[in-house]
C-alpha positions in Angstrom: 0.0 0.0 0.0 1.3 3.4 -0.9 0.1 6.3 1.4 0.6 10.0 0.8 -0.3 13.3 2.2 -1.7 16.3 0.4 -1.5 19.8 1.8 -3.2 23.0 0.7 -2.7 26.5 2.2 -5.7 27.3 4.4 -7.2 23.8 4.2 -4.7 21.8 6.2 -3.6 18.3 5.1 -5.4 15.1 4.1 -4.1 11.6 4.0 -4.8 9.1 1.2 -4.0 5.5 0.2 -3.0 5.4 -3.4 -5.1 3.3 -5.8 -3.5 4.1 -9.1 -2.8 6.8 -11.6 -5.0 8.8 -14.0 -3.6 10.8 -16.9 -0.2 11.1 -15.1 -1.8 12.1 -11.8 -2.1 10.0 -8.6 -5.5 8.8 -7.4 -6.1 8.0 -3.8 -8.8 7.1 -1.3 -9.3 9.5 1.6 -8.4 7.7 4.8 -9.9 10.3 7.2 -13.4 10.0 8.7 -14.8 13.5 8.3 -17.5 13.9 5.7 -17.4 17.7 6.1 -13.7 17.6 5.3 -14.4 15.5 2.2 -17.0 18.0 1.1 -14.8 21.0 1.7 -12.0 19.4 -0.4 -14.5 18.6 -3.1 -13.5 14.9 -3.0 -15.2 12.5 -5.4 -17.9 10.4 -3.7 -17.4 6.8 -4.9 -19.5 5.3 -2.0 -21.7 2.3 -2.5 -24.2 0.5 -0.2 -21.5 -1.2 1.8 -18.9 1.5 2.3 -18.2 5.2 2.2 -15.3 6.0 -0.1 -14.0 9.4 -1.2 -11.3 9.8 -3.8 -9.1 12.6 -5.1 -6.8 12.8 -8.1 -3.8 15.2 -7.7 -0.6 16.2 -9.5 2.5 14.5 -8.2 4.0 17.8 -7.2 1.1 18.3 -4.7 1.9 15.0 -3.0 4.1 15.1 0.2 5.3 12.3 2.5 4.9 9.5 -0.1 5.7 6.3 1.7 5.1 2.6 1.1 3.4 0.4 3.7 3.7 -3.3 3.8 1.6 -5.6 5.9 2.7 -9.1 6.7 -0.5 -11.1 6.2 1.0 -14.2 7.7 2.3 -12.6 10.9 -0.6 -13.7 13.0 -0.6 -17.3 11.9 
């Protein structure tokens, strides 16, 4: 999983998990829990009946603190 942070003057920062690229831009799923924050950032609502999901697509120069996370799925066995 690749996670990144996007900052904007006056709006604070938001955290996303990357899900791919679109036209040379990075697309991510918002990992915060504030619907108001998602509305203020004009995030795309891709929710369905089972889950709430907001996404954003940003230029790579707007991404800060890009880091890769790995989860050992066998660690608890």
